[in-house]
N, C-alpha and C positions, 0 to 999 in steps of 0.2 A: 771163981772171981778172974782166976787167972784167963779162962777162955772169952770171957766179956772184955778184958782189957784188951787181949789181942783181936778182938774183933773190932771194938772202938779204934785201936791202931790202925787197922785195915781199911775200914772206913775213913779215917784220917787222910791216909796216903793216897786212898782212890780218889778223896775231895780235890788234893793238893795236884794230883795228874790232871783233873780235870779241868781245875781252875788254869794250869799251865797250859792245857791244849786250848782253852778256850782265850787266851790272854794270845797266843801265838796266831790263833785265828783272827782276833780282832786287828792285831800288825798288820795282817795280810790286807785284810779290808781296807786298813788305813793307807795303804800302798795304793792300791788300788783307785780309791777316793781321791788320791793325791795325781792320780795319771789325766793329762788334759790331752785327751786324743779323743776322735769320733770312729776312729778306723775299726771296726768290724773285726778285722783279722785279727788286730793285736787283743781286744776284749775278749772276744767269744773264747780263746785257751784259758784265759786268766779265769774269767767267771764259771767256766766247767771244771776248773780246778777246784772250785771251792764246793762244790754241788756233788754229793754223793748220788742221789737218786731222787726224782719229782713223780708223784703220785697224781694219776690223773685219774678224774672221775668218768662216770660213762659218757655226762654231757659235755666232756671236754674242759672242764676247769680244773685249776690246779687245787688237789686236795691237800697235799703235803709236801712239803720242801724237806729233804735231810740233807744236813750239810756236812762237808768233809771236814770235821773237828780233828779228827786225828791225825790226819797228814795231808794238811793244805801244803800244795807245791804251787809256788808262785815264779814267775819268770823274772829271773834277775833278784830272787830274795837270797 
């Protein structure tokens, strides 16, 4: 019984951590959407900081985008 309680507590903590990371990621996205610029030199590093990897298919199409939830860094954050 105590072991199950410890497992559930661990899952709850993991969920809280994930929620916090997601909240921080959303905040970074809000900052980007509020930018009023078409300057690629500014936008490119910001967008790159939010994306971890992009999987490309054999045909050149984007298969999957892996976002950087764990540590999104944003200029001016």
